[in-house]
KELO-945904 format. One record per residue (C-alpha): x, z, y. Coordinates in steps of 0.001 Angstrom, whole numbers, plus 500000, padded with zeros to 6 digits. Layout:
residues N
XZY;...
This chain:
residues 833
574028553720098102;573614551588095031;570543549529094377;569814548651090746;567238545980089984;566059545464086433;564777541922086049;562363540519083505;563450541216079941;560580540575077543;559807541979074111;562290544832074185;559797547652074530;560916549780071634;564223548389070485;566931551020069893;569578548821071584;568737547491075053;570654545618077716;573134547702079685;570627548620082362;568094549799079779;569010553256078549;569131554086074883;568461557793074945;569370559512071712;570561562990070962;574069561666070412;574375559801073668;572275561370076447;570619564689077161;569272563653080549;568895560660082833;569669560820086553;568786558269089229;570830558663092409;570196555275094036;567318552920094585;565911551689091268;563521548748091049;561957547559087790;560803543944087922;557610542536086359;557316542344082578;560216544821082295;560323548375080968;562831551131081697;562405553382078675;563437557029078418;563560557658074663;562773560819072749;566448561853072625;566506562649076369;565379566023077660;564595565123081248;564614562473083953;565943563500087386;564956561757090601;567989561447092862;568692563836095701;569474561118098196;566850561216100955;566345557487100754;566445557136096979;563399555351095538;562081554294092146;559734551319092315;558135548869089901;556529545509090273;552746545933090647;551578542481089532;549418541817086472;552588541811084347;553948544885086054;557208546633085397;557041550174084034;559133553322083877;558313554583080370;558656558100078987;558659559278075407;556820562457074498;558135565789075893;560372564378078658;560735566715081656;560637565343085197;563008566878087741;563499566358091457;560025565029092211;559100565757095836;556224564972098109;558173565058101355;557312561985103428;559946559269103299;562011560657100417;560576558386097750;561319560969095066;558553559635092827;557634556292091286;556127553771093639;554487551701090922;553682552040087224;554635554829084838;553850554901081105;553804557871078755;553749558267074997;552833561930075316;550474563434072755;549647566534074779;549860566443078571;551771564354081105;551869564242084902;552502560789086335;555085561154089176;553416558391091180;552804557548094821;552609554719097284;553640553986100851;555535557263101114;552647559390099800;553125561326096555;549837561618094663;550374562692091039;547784562249088300;547748564101084989;546417563173081560;545782566089079199;544058566745075863;545393563333074874;544027561733071713;545153558587069862;547975557654072215;550358555111070734;553901556225069986;557030554301070847;557670553223067271;554189551746066846;554631548874069265;552030550239071691;552342550577075433;551194554178075771;549093555381078706;549808553715082044;549343555171085516;549793554006089114;548626555091092558;547463552855095418;547132554033098996;544507551369099529;540755551508100165;539098551308096696;536452548951098061;539126546252097733;538191546402094035;534464546411094816;532193548197097261;529251548583094865;528573552183093906;525932553917091875;523435555408094306;524192558887092924;527621558408094565;526826558804098251;530308558055099569;533687556758098327;537146557662099510;538407554970101847;542016556060101419;543216555701097826;542648555091094144;544485555458090829;544845553104087887;544977554884084494;544554552969081229;545889552363077743;546336549395075420;545530551628072466;542264550937070682;540921554468071100;543093556510073470;541334559193075515;542314562095077765;541125564343080531;542213563078083950;543381565235086852;543690563744090348;545135565303093482;544626565121097219;546222566287100452;545317566177104146;545884562413104280;543166561934101651;540576563104104209;538404564854101635;536755566686104540;535420563300105628;533710562903102256;532103566295101717;531407569626103355;531322571546100066;533889571160097273;531128571412094677;530004567953095851;533417566371095146;533813564308091975;536117561836090332;534414558436090270;535417555433088177;534845551678088362;532890550632085228;533132546918085880;529851546835087812;529909549785090194;531631553060091016;530016555804088913;530400559558088624;532894560892086074;531739564531085732;534558566726086980;535358570121088499;537795571095091229;540602573484090236;540586577036091616;542655577324094783;541682573864096019;540560573406099604;539292570468101633;542873569996102832;544574569840099409;543826570396095763;543222568942092333;540164568000090306;539857567456086537;537271565639084434;534970567912082450;535708566025079227;538135563460077888;537384559909079021;538123556676077198;541258554985078521;540709551719076683;537437550390078069;536465548647081289;536968551764083383;540579552057084547;540317552586088317;539527556071089652;539088557610093087;537416560563094788;533799560446095871;530854562495097076;528287563254094364;526102565969095903;524919568725093611;521370567851092560;520375571442091869;521915573633094569;520712576866092951;524263578213093017;526065581502093373;525815583562096558;529447583971097640;530398586998099708;531647586476103243;535419586547103689;537834586223106586;537397587034110249;534766584381110922;534607580970112569;532989580023115846;531935576846117586;533080576687121189;533024573971123809;536424572884122473;535291572721118828;535813574920115776;538034577940116246;540400579360115078;540695576387112693;540067572778113558;538514572129110128;534813572841109484;533858576224107974;533303576980104277;530636578843102304;532509582141102782;532734581882106586;530439583726108961;529789581194111720;528858581928115323;527612579108117562;528676579950121145;528212576491122650;525698573685121988;526594572029118674;526049568267119130;525754567206115503;527504567000112138;526990568513108671;528554571875107889;528180574880105584;528550578590106200;527947582019104714;525666583182107513;524900581871110971;524634583465114431;522852581209116938;523948581992120488;523406578319121316;521408575461119783;522555573439116776;521553569771116607;521324567919113300;521069564131113427;519481561930110758;521139562392107377;523029565556108389;522848568797106391;523277572447107313;523641574667104228;523630578449104694;524177580949101900;522378583837103593;520462584367106819;520358583295110458;520276585546113538;520414584947117280;517999583670119873;518653579924119732;517284577217117455;518152574306115181;517003570927116477;516421568590113538;516019564815113382;513671563217110869;515961562990107818;518197565979108483;518113568979106143;518337572744106508;518826574710103300;519342578381102563;520478579623099140;519237583200099401;515455583040099227;515087586461100876;517300585713103896;516019585462107468;515209581879108429;515879580258111831;513591578687114383;513592574910114035;512384572053116210;511853569255113700;510616565771114562;509158563949111550;508662560213111626;506040558473109475;506242555049107913;504827552184110040;501095552828110391;498109550999111867;494849552118113356;492695554174110916;495536554345108410;496177557629106567;499322559598105820;499910562770103774;501571565834105323;502664569394104597;504198572241106578;507984572943106456;507448575920108824;505288578989108920;502066577226109997;501152579968112447;503716578323114718;505354579773117812;504255580860121241;503744578812123411;503510575866121008;500560577137118958;499887576757115263;500778573614113346;497299572101113640;497586572389117405;501095570929117359;499922567912115349;497805567027118358;501065566213120176;501951563449117714;502893560269119529;503666556675118586;507336555845118955;506546553122121524;503503554828123026;502952557217125900;499768558917124692;499666562076122633;497000562559119966;498152559724117690;496786561673114704;493228562856114115;490749563084111263;492707565747109348;491421566710105912;492306568970103005;491329568249099395;488991570590097534;489611570257093789;487704571516090768;484152570791089629;482935569827093118;485823567776094578;485576566788098221;487565566066101347;486892568726103969;487897569164107584;491264570857107936;490856574326109411;493843576176107940;497236574966106701;498731576821103751;502383576619102757;502826574320099745;499418572670100153;499027569172101582;496593567517103967;495865564049105343;495828562732108896;494442559469110259;495830557243113004;493784557429116194;492128554389117701;494327554278120813;497314552397122207;499605551100120874;497490550823117716;495491547851118956;493067545498117243;492904541949118571;491305539414116221;490969535852117491;487511534694118513;487320532551115386;488063535534113149;484977537751112815;485251541245111295;484121539951107898;487424538084107608;489662540934108770;493374540120108809;496162542708108697;498069540704111304;495319541481113817;496472545133113937;499480546570115767;501589549075113857;504104551717114896;505962554783113668;504447558146114609;506692561000115733;505309564404114769;506866567453116534;507016570616114382;508200573897115919;508349577225114141;510165579486111689;511582577460108802;510172578142105334;512610579681102830;512222581222099381;509451581160096765;505957579827097453;503227579979094764;500109577776095011;497045578494092881;495487575398091291;492195574910089458;491373572348086785;487830571099086593;485698571612083492;485041567870083301;486170566470079930;487794563430081539;491471564097082235;491383561527085050;488425563175086751;489040563274090514;488526567040090624;491721567514088611;493928566117091367;495691568650093597;497146567824097013;500466569665097447;503382569338099890;507098570034100071;507245573423101864;510887573209102988;512820571603105884;514949569854103240;514241567442100420;512679568663097169;513927567395093804;510810566218091932;512393566475088472;513037570187088885;509559570678090346;508012568980087295;510128570976084862;509268574276086535;505522573575086490;504992571563083311;502610574151081845;499993573560084556;500452569923085710;500662566682083743;504186565703084821;503566562981087413;504016562984091199;501744560628093139;502490559510096707;499877557786098821;500769554298099958;498037551695099986;499405548205099416;497057546659101961;495870547795105352;492739549867105782;489958547780107312;488694550661109505;487384552629106511;488774555350104288;488651552975101302;491621550718100519;491027547606098480;493944547580096017;496332549971094282;496873553147096280;499436555523094795;503082555371093879;503620557113090530;506859558968089731;508112560634086549;511574561530085275;511737557970083907;511259556298087289;508748554953089805;506029552320089970;504988550966093342;501787549701094915;503271546437096116;506544544584096661;509018546345098959;508350543795101682;504759545100101775;505117548804101047;508305549384103095;509024552159100614;511483553299098002;511078556591096195;513519558033093681;512213561535093147;513456563154096356;510361564454098175;511120564599101888;510388567564104131;506805567552105363;505724565093102646;502366565578100923;501840564436097328;499301564607094507;499612566093091023;497034566290088251;496089569728086941;496729570258083241;495445573843083244;494387576585085620;497350578510086986;500041578594089652;502388575896090882;505678577380092065;508134576151094681;511594577751094931;514998577188096524;516435575867093245;514402572694093794;515897571989097220;518336569129097626;521232568781100045;522402565195099537;523113563728103003;520426561051102650;518105562821100216;515670563735102989;514966560095103880;511958559587101595;509170560535104003;507514557334102810;510827555684103681;511226555778107383;514178554090109039;516509556786107649;517513554797104607;517652555206100870;518449558390098985;520666558905095982;518867557739092886;518651558765089284;521251557770086757;521000554301085246;518783554209082140;517512551438079871;514404550327081759;512657547467083551;509438546779085443;506681544214084971;504372543287087850;501007541550087692;500146539527090813;497861536771092051;496971534999095283;494078537405095945;496383540340096645;496436541881093188;499544543975092516;499813546129089397;503237547355088260;504336549085085064;507644550671084049;508974550594080481;512045552687079695;514014554162076802;515391557689076588;516362559820073566;513998562578074709;510941560292074609;508599559459071716;505921556870070927;503249559402071930;502421560649075435;505508562390076864;504798564819079683;507158564377082670;508123560866081442;504835558983080933;502240558358083632;498633557230083108;497553554250085113;496327555496088464;495200552550090522;492080551027092001;493524547506091885;490854544971090923;493165543754088146;495561545988086231;498394545728083747;499330548693081545;500914549664078246;498815551234075501;499475554015073003;498055554255069492;495466556762070695;494210554312073323;495838555905076402;496672553421079145;499991554008080910;501627552822084120;504948554416083074;505862554389079393;508889556278078061;509983555328074542;512758556540072187;516304555145072183;516143551361072545;515780549171069470;515596545371069364;512661545643066953;510463547657069327;507075546189070241;505305547436073390;501548546717073409;500175545670076797;496645545762078147;494894543975080991;491644544644082814;489931543029085761;486698543264087701;484205540468087101;484085537399084851;485331534831087320;488317532810086074;491459533922087900;495107532913087700;497828535560087289;501602535853087122;503606538506085256;507170538958086509;510099541185085553;512290543153087974;514743546057088319;516369545582084918;518823548399084198;521028549602081359;520949547322078294;518550544973080098;520930544384083014;522641541348081546;522088538507079135;522654540370075852;519135541787075505;516320539391076359;512808540518077260;509924538374075973;506219538475076697;504365537567073512;500987535920074110;499121536340070831;496353533945071839;498719530991072131;501482532398069920;503879532014072856;507150533926073238;508009533726076930;511573534613077923;511503536220081379;514940534751082046;513063531473082474;510786532855085190;507331534400085514;504611534048082891;501387532478084154;497979532716082561;494325532401083454;491359534327082141;487762535245082840;487854538181080427;487388541668081868;489455543295079114;492430541933077182;493640544786074994;495184542864072099;496591539680073609;499956540623075148;502983542617074048;506626542997075069;509195542161072400;512956541657072385;513321538741069968;511583535382069659;510431534965066053;510684531185066347;514368531238067334;515614532670064038;513616530338061783;515620527251060729;512490525442059564;511027525688063029;514246524417064580;513928521250062512;510334520700063579;509881518185066391;506399518211067881;504869516241070748;501315515958072037;499590514049074819;496200512663075922;495696508970076649;492452507056077131;490409510083076010;492410510365072778;494490513393071763;497745512502069972;499661514975067750;503063513943066342;505450516122064314;508418515924061949;506755518601059748;503316518393058163;500549519870060327;497656521776058742;495358522695061666;495065522729065443;493149524444068249;492683523397071877;492208525993074657;491355525622078307;493517527433080843;491262530524080730;492008530956077019;488597529712075774;488683527622072573;487118524209073225;488065522488069955;489306523466066472;490039521120063560;492037520520060375;494883518014060439;495074517439056661;498838518004056278;499944514816058036;502747514056060501;500671512059062993;497079512701064028;494644511402066660;491270512706067794;488751511842070510;489066514089073556;486015513950075815;486710516788078207;487161517167081939;490376516558083834;492256519839083552;495182521637081998;494867522446078280;496951524142075608;497241522817072053;498107525306069302;499265523738066023;499841525427062654;502302523739060291;502179523590056519;505315525798056371;503445528569058192;505081528129061591;503008527866064785;503748526178068068;501843525287071209;502258522956074134;500630522571077513;499170519163078383;497186517633081229;494102515450080799;493971512753083449;490978510514082715;
């Protein structure tokens, strides 16, 4: 066997006469190219099959191989447009493909005959636009395959991508300025797609965008199975940007309101030995019979016969197209999910154990019923079953008591829970019993209650009954009170299913009767043995995002719009009518059911990245007030239902954005981002005592996630532009309302003014004298104390240097100076007598 190695020969990409080992393929010389031995193309070298050839044949020798150098200056086997590939095989060990890089100048469609480590894994580019041609000096579209875990590039993935292949990835790119194409990738049994997904509809191509692995919308090709198949992007993708690495990933369908496939085949059963007759899990067309206890693991089926119990562990999903029969049950852990597509199908018996967030004595949590609340004999109805709730480290039942439902309308009130209705929520309080102890030190009387004096624990709530499935309407009533924020307009609802509920679809379905916000109870500080909490109480969620009641270290909570099974939540009535729940809102992502006020199950898949950030107001007295500002094309500068959220907090001090009509918002959606946008902020507090505050920025996404776009807080009082890249902004005030002092802007007016750049200004206090020195003439000055109160104001008479007696207390002050050229600056100074 001959081995031909082509070594580095630079700058010969498109010459019509190459060295002897580089083939000049013209109509006069060659009609095809055959490779019968081992061919290796070294780095920075190109084996070019010109437009005169009709095909390239991979040799028949079982050990023949075509390889290229894979370094940064890789070698390439290059094909002109319309070259046919012959003799490509996927048989292990034959090497009848290119182990390395292939380039194409195709203008229509081309399949890269690529593989690695003996595995043939072709990729296709189609609907090609703006590919370079061989006479233009370009390098065409390049492709290579790596049988390597893609996390070697980076493990970060967008949270919508729940899992990455750990087997392989492709590199597809172009040096052209604007080349694009649809991409088709392939898989076989070695790709272990079955380890990624249970349903092909959840499979997607994902690409590395330079920061994380993100979804590239794509659809599997008919005839594909979990064992082998192909998948193609829904649209052409740019081949010239940052994204050049692609792999397969799990991106669960957000709205599983899909077709109802008809059963096919002879059926699949679970026996003591596993799945039979096939060793692979069933599909959506398989009728499944469980003949032996199923110990755990996600699977899908067309219908289910339960001759033995099925167990679902945390994060596992059972999706059934139609109904369930048989005398056994499904045993479900806290964050597992059961979903049925057909809303009229018979539902199974489930034994579900919900786990709350960490709670303390007299704390409250919000619930709902994922089963028919009449329950089962001998377990009783759901109210009776709740009496069996038990702390995870305790031995006593009865961990929950004080259960209430919310009466809305003109006479709002909490009332004792006597009946549970599907889709309606209720509250439950932690019982004063072990392990929820209270042990203050002798020196710490009740008046100085400390959260550390209370023991906390998770509460396990057993729920046994027939799973809810299908449509559930809930009648709601809006009060006649003219105030939109009147407490009688709030309705306590609950997810009625034993699977997560997608809040966005719930809001869209019911936008005619509710205001477009989901509120979840989570007080940011512990209840001091009363029903009243002393700071902000509710998480607010819209399609733009979420604001929280405290830092994650305090709230132990993340919420991204996936309402967990059994979770109660508030909405605000917009009109009298009916709120509807249906199967189209149910979510099957493996971790989407983990948001029951974030138990130990983990974090669910989140929304796509948008241009947004959060500002949080804090102080040493426990104040926490957070706002979200975001930009979406579907938003306006007015109130946008399903995107904006009014402030909804009892925090003693609050930060919010304001609209032109005076509305105060915790979540503010605005149109497509512009550097010239100005976001007015407001501030309120209780009492006139001087207090110190910090405003910080967090969770910057989209255009704000980097250094290109800077976020400034403009303090109108001191004419200060504070860049949040330099840290938090601190201020003090005794004012109860500041509605025209602060705003968010994205440029510092002083930075673009050359006159200001030339101005050098210093100020200090010495021996009770205030000194002002500047390189530009000063016209006037004002002195403020740290609360913002003016204590002195005077003219400077257009001079460069000025002194003035300063008979004030030792403290921090701010001097604001106006220059003759119209510019303004300020500086902080300390008076030390």
